[in-house]
C-alpha positions as CSV (number, residue, x, y, z in Angstrom):
1,M,132.5,118.7,60.5
2,L,135.3,119.2,57.9
3,A,136.7,116.1,58.3
4,R,133.4,114.4,58.1
5,K,132.5,116.0,54.6
6,S,135.8,115.5,53.1
7,F,136.0,111.8,54.3
8,F,132.0,111.2,52.6
9,G,133.5,113.4,49.5
10,L,136.3,111.1,49.1
11,L,134.4,108.1,49.2
12,F,132.2,109.5,46.2
13,T,134.8,110.8,44.3
14,K,136.0,106.8,45.0
15,L,132.6,105.6,44.0
16,Q,132.1,107.3,40.6
17,S,135.6,106.3,39.1
18,F,134.6,102.2,39.7
19,L,131.1,102.8,38.6
20,E,131.8,104.3,34.9
21,V,128.5,103.9,33.2
22,E,128.8,103.8,29.5
23,S,126.3,105.8,27.4
24,D,126.3,108.0,24.7
25,N,123.7,110.6,25.9
26,P,126.4,111.8,28.6
27,I,123.2,113.5,30.6
28,I,121.7,109.7,31.1
29,A,125.1,108.7,31.8
30,R,125.3,111.2,34.4
31,L,122.1,110.6,35.9
32,T,122.5,107.1,36.3
33,K,126.4,106.6,37.8
34,R,124.7,109.0,40.6
35,I,121.9,106.8,41.2
36,A,124.2,104.3,41.2
37,V,126.6,105.6,43.7
38,F,123.8,107.0,46.1
39,S,122.6,103.4,46.6
40,V,126.0,102.2,47.2
41,A,126.0,104.8,50.0
42,F,122.6,103.8,51.1
43,L,123.9,100.3,51.9
44,L,127.4,101.5,53.2
45,V,125.3,104.0,55.9
46,S,122.6,101.3,56.9
47,S,125.3,98.7,57.7
48,F,126.7,101.0,60.7
49,I,122.9,101.7,62.1
50,P,123.2,97.8,64.5
51,L,126.8,99.2,65.3
52,Y,125.5,102.2,67.0
53,Q,122.7,99.9,68.5
54,Y,125.1,98.0,70.4
55,T,127.3,101.1,72.0
56,E,124.1,103.3,72.7
57,G,124.6,104.8,75.9
58,Y,128.4,105.3,75.2
59,Q,129.6,108.6,76.2
60,A,133.0,109.9,74.5
61,E,134.5,112.5,77.0
62,G,137.8,114.1,75.7
63,D,139.9,111.3,74.8
64,Y,137.8,108.7,77.0
65,G,134.7,107.0,76.8
66,V,132.4,106.3,79.8
67,M,130.1,103.6,79.8
68,E,126.7,104.4,81.0
69,Y,124.9,101.1,82.9
70,T,121.1,102.0,82.5
71,E,119.8,98.2,82.5
72,F,120.6,97.5,86.4
73,E,118.7,98.5,89.4
74,T,120.8,99.1,92.0
75,D,118.4,100.4,94.5
76,S,117.0,96.7,94.1
77,V,119.8,96.0,96.8
78,L,119.0,98.6,99.3
79,A,115.4,97.6,98.6
80,E,115.9,94.7,100.3
81,M,117.7,96.5,103.3
82,M,115.2,98.6,104.2
83,T,112.2,98.9,106.7
84,E,108.9,100.5,105.2
85,D,110.3,103.7,107.2
86,G,113.5,103.5,105.2
87,F,115.3,102.5,108.4
88,L,118.1,99.9,107.6
89,L,118.2,96.5,109.4
90,K,120.5,93.7,109.7
91,P,120.0,91.1,106.8
92,A,120.0,88.8,109.8
93,L,117.2,89.8,111.7
94,N,115.0,89.7,108.6
95,S,115.9,85.8,108.3
96,A,114.9,83.0,110.4
97,Q,118.2,81.5,108.9
98,G,122.0,82.1,110.6
99,D,123.4,82.8,113.7
100,R,121.9,85.1,116.0
101,S,124.0,83.9,118.9
102,T,125.2,87.0,119.3
103,A,122.6,89.6,117.7
104,N,122.5,92.0,120.9
105,E,120.4,95.3,119.7
106,I,116.4,95.9,119.9
107,F,114.1,98.0,117.5
108,A,111.0,99.5,117.7
109,Y,108.7,98.1,114.8
110,E,105.2,100.2,114.2
111,V,102.4,98.1,113.8
112,E,100.5,98.4,110.6
113,S,96.9,98.3,109.4
114,G,96.7,93.9,109.1
115,D,99.0,92.8,111.6
116,T,98.7,90.4,113.8
117,L,100.8,89.3,116.3
118,S,101.6,86.1,114.5
119,S,102.2,87.9,111.1
120,I,105.3,90.0,112.9
121,A,106.9,87.6,114.8
122,Q,106.9,85.1,111.3
123,R,108.5,88.3,109.2
124,F,111.4,88.8,111.9
125,G,111.9,85.4,112.8
126,I,111.2,85.7,116.3
127,S,107.9,83.8,118.4
128,K,104.6,84.8,119.3
129,E,105.5,84.1,122.8
130,T,108.6,86.3,122.3
131,L,105.8,89.5,121.3
132,V,103.6,88.9,123.8
133,M,106.4,88.9,126.8
134,E,108.3,91.5,125.7
135,N,105.5,93.7,125.0
136,E,103.5,92.6,127.9
137,L,100.9,92.2,125.4
138,W,98.9,89.8,127.7
139,N,95.8,90.8,126.1
140,I,96.3,90.0,123.0
141,N,93.1,92.1,121.5
142,S,95.3,95.4,122.4
143,L,97.2,95.1,119.1
144,R,96.5,97.7,117.2
145,S,97.7,100.0,114.2
146,G,100.1,103.0,115.2
147,M,101.4,100.9,118.4
148,T,105.2,100.3,119.1
149,L,106.5,97.5,120.1
150,N,110.1,96.4,121.4
151,I,111.7,93.4,118.6
152,L,114.2,91.4,119.8
153,P,116.5,89.7,117.6
154,V,116.2,85.9,119.4
155,D,113.5,84.7,121.5
156,G,113.3,85.0,125.0
157,I,113.3,88.7,127.1
158,S,115.3,91.8,127.7
159,H,116.7,93.0,131.3
160,L,116.7,96.8,132.3
161,V,120.3,96.5,134.3
162,K,119.6,98.4,137.7
163,K,121.8,99.3,140.1
164,G,124.0,96.5,141.5
165,D,123.3,94.4,138.6
166,T,125.9,92.1,137.5
167,V,125.4,89.4,134.9
168,E,125.9,86.0,137.2
169,K,122.8,87.9,139.2
170,V,120.8,88.1,136.2
171,A,121.4,85.3,134.8
172,K,120.3,83.6,138.4
173,K,117.5,85.6,138.1
174,Y,116.5,83.8,134.6
175,S,117.6,80.5,135.3
176,I,120.3,80.9,132.7
177,E,123.9,80.6,132.3
178,A,125.8,83.3,132.5
179,D,127.9,82.8,129.6
180,T,125.0,83.0,127.1
181,I,124.0,86.5,128.2
182,I,128.1,87.1,128.0
183,T,127.9,86.0,124.4
184,Q,124.6,87.4,123.5
185,N,125.3,90.8,124.7
186,Q,128.7,90.8,123.4
187,L,130.5,91.5,126.8
188,E,134.0,90.4,128.0
189,E,134.3,88.4,131.4
190,G,134.2,90.9,134.1
191,D,132.6,93.7,132.8
192,E,130.4,96.1,134.7
193,L,126.6,96.6,133.6
194,L,125.8,100.0,133.5
195,A,122.3,100.9,134.8
196,G,119.6,101.8,132.2
197,V,121.0,99.5,129.6
198,A,119.1,96.4,128.0
199,L,120.6,93.1,128.1
200,I,118.7,90.5,126.1
201,I,117.8,87.3,128.0
202,P,118.0,84.5,125.5
203,G,115.3,82.2,125.8
204,A,113.9,83.6,129.5
205,K,110.1,83.8,130.8
206,K,108.3,86.6,131.8
207,A,105.1,85.3,133.4
208,M,101.4,87.2,133.1
209,P,100.9,88.6,136.6
210,V,97.9,86.0,138.4
211,Y,95.6,87.4,140.9
212,T,93.7,85.3,143.0
213,A,91.4,86.8,145.5
214,S,93.0,86.5,149.0
215,T,95.9,88.5,146.6
216,A,93.8,90.7,145.1
217,P,95.5,94.1,144.7
218,S,94.3,96.9,147.2
219,S,94.6,99.5,144.7
220,A,94.3,99.4,140.8
221,S,97.8,98.9,140.4
222,Y,97.3,96.5,136.9
223,A,98.4,98.5,134.8
224,Y,97.1,98.1,130.8
225,T,100.2,98.1,128.4
226,G,97.5,98.9,125.0
227,P,97.0,101.2,123.3
228,K,95.6,104.4,124.4
229,T,93.0,105.2,121.6
230,G,89.4,106.6,120.7
231,R,88.1,103.3,120.3
232,L,86.8,100.4,123.2
233,I,89.2,97.8,124.1
234,W,88.2,94.5,125.6
235,P,88.0,95.7,129.2
236,T,89.9,92.3,130.8
237,L,92.2,90.1,130.3
238,A,92.7,87.8,127.0
239,K,91.9,84.7,128.3
240,S,88.6,85.7,129.5
241,G,86.0,83.7,127.6
242,V,82.0,85.1,126.6
243,T,79.9,82.9,128.2
244,Q,76.9,84.9,127.6
245,G,76.1,87.5,124.3
246,F,74.1,90.0,123.4
247,R,70.7,88.8,122.7
248,A,66.9,89.2,123.7
249,G,66.6,89.9,127.3
250,H,70.6,90.1,127.7
251,Y,71.6,93.2,126.1
252,A,75.3,92.9,127.4
253,L,78.7,90.5,127.3
254,D,79.0,88.5,130.0
255,I,83.2,87.5,130.0
256,A,83.6,84.8,132.5
257,N,87.4,84.0,134.3
258,R,87.7,81.7,136.9
259,G,90.9,83.4,138.8
260,K,89.3,86.5,138.5
261,G,91.4,89.6,137.6
262,P,91.4,93.6,136.9
263,I,88.8,95.4,135.3
264,F,90.0,98.2,132.6
265,A,88.0,101.0,131.2
266,A,87.5,100.7,127.6
267,A,87.8,104.2,126.9
268,S,88.6,107.5,128.7
269,G,85.7,109.3,130.2
270,K,84.4,110.4,134.1
271,V,83.1,108.3,135.9
272,V,79.0,108.5,137.2
273,R,78.9,105.7,139.3
274,A,80.7,103.9,141.6
275,D,78.3,101.8,143.7
276,Y,79.0,98.7,146.3
277,G,75.9,97.0,147.1
278,W,72.7,95.3,145.5
279,S,72.4,98.0,142.6
280,G,69.5,96.0,141.4
281,G,71.1,92.9,140.3
282,Y,74.5,94.7,139.5
283,G,76.3,94.2,142.5
284,N,79.1,96.7,142.8
285,V,79.2,98.5,140.0
286,V,80.8,101.0,137.5
287,I,79.7,103.3,134.9
288,I,81.8,105.2,132.8
289,D,80.3,108.4,130.9
290,H,82.6,108.5,127.6
291,G,81.0,111.7,125.8
292,N,78.5,112.0,122.4
293,G,76.1,110.2,124.8
294,M,78.4,106.8,125.1
295,Q,78.5,105.7,128.7
296,T,80.0,101.8,129.5
297,L,78.7,99.7,132.7
298,Y,80.8,96.9,134.4
299,A,79.1,95.3,137.2
300,H,79.1,92.3,139.6
301,N,82.7,93.5,140.7
302,E,84.1,92.3,143.8
303,K,86.1,95.3,144.5
304,L,86.5,99.1,142.9
305,Y,89.0,100.8,142.6
306,V,87.2,104.6,141.1
307,T,84.8,106.6,143.2
308,A,82.3,108.8,141.2
309,G,83.4,112.0,139.5
310,Q,86.8,110.9,139.1
311,Y,88.0,111.2,135.4
312,V,89.8,108.3,133.9
313,E,92.0,106.7,131.4
314,Q,91.6,104.2,128.6
315,G,92.9,101.4,130.4
316,Q,92.9,102.2,133.6
317,T,92.3,99.6,136.1
318,I,88.9,100.3,137.9
319,A,87.6,97.5,139.2
320,W,88.1,93.8,140.0
321,M,86.3,90.9,138.7
322,G,83.8,89.1,141.0
323,N,80.4,87.7,141.6
324,T,78.3,90.1,143.4
325,G,75.0,90.9,142.8
326,R,72.3,88.4,141.1
327,V,74.5,85.7,139.3
328,Y,73.6,82.0,138.8
329,G,75.2,78.7,138.0
330,A,77.7,78.7,135.2
331,T,77.7,82.5,134.5
332,G,79.4,82.5,138.2
333,I,82.4,85.1,138.3
334,H,82.2,87.2,135.4
335,L,81.9,90.8,134.3
336,H,78.5,91.8,132.9
337,F,79.6,94.5,130.9
338,E,76.9,97.3,128.7
339,V,77.5,99.7,126.2
340,R,74.7,102.4,126.1
341,I,74.7,105.1,123.6
342,N,71.9,107.9,124.2
343,G,70.6,105.3,126.7
344,V,70.2,102.6,124.2
345,K,72.1,99.2,124.6
346,Y,73.7,98.5,122.0
347,N,76.0,95.4,121.3
348,P,79.4,95.5,122.7
349,M,81.2,93.8,120.1
350,N,80.5,96.4,117.5
351,F,82.7,98.4,119.7
352,F,86.4,96.6,119.6
């Protein structure tokens, strides 16, 4: 501080000596010199302002200077590698570019509002078919927010190693070269496979279970793999189509599939009716009470897998599609599905 005052005092004295003003009146001469000195000093100080602006952010620490870079957003680099949940992803996984022939990690993704199978597949650079096969989403309408999906780094499926499995056995099962499995999973020749470990089988396919009338299961062995939520789910396989909608005189949906297939409980509840016979035209029929006045009805079934008084979970197989009761012509083999609330029939499409 003293050094700074001495500097400006010396500067002030030098300026006075250079700016001698002649005047008969000493008071006027002194005042004129002071005005001139302060004017020059102001110009000198002003010239230092731009210099300060260029060095703003520089902090002196002892005899050293530390430059602070405030213009660079280092977080942006990490942000590109982070998921919404804050978990790091390998850059190759988020890109359709690059060689993934040795990528061998499977990770879980939680479905968000607005997600579709197509958008998720595109995001991670894999096919929609891979998502369906790996997660057994044969009923594509079952995708819901909050579900957890397995995401593979490449198209194909995963294989859970069982005791006694070898690379050769697994390769033969999926009709794929053993070397491809070795490379993809970063194995060494002769490595022993550990039971319980998931192998990635690139390019492999998994077929949707197909049943015919002669091979229909004798019990509810076809498991629904969709979410367990409070909303209604599609009550049969996704490939089944609506042949007759909700309209005057037909207060239900007719959902047909020539290959038949399992009938799922649209929501959890108690079975209040499970009857074989004509049933007033419904044929073999199941009715489930879901509480709060809501019931769902499933008619024209070939087989029933539940009994009255039984509690069922959403997605549980309760029957097998058929054509019992009053069915005609084009409707043929189908599920007649009703939603009733306090005895009033509502359009089922409003509840999926």
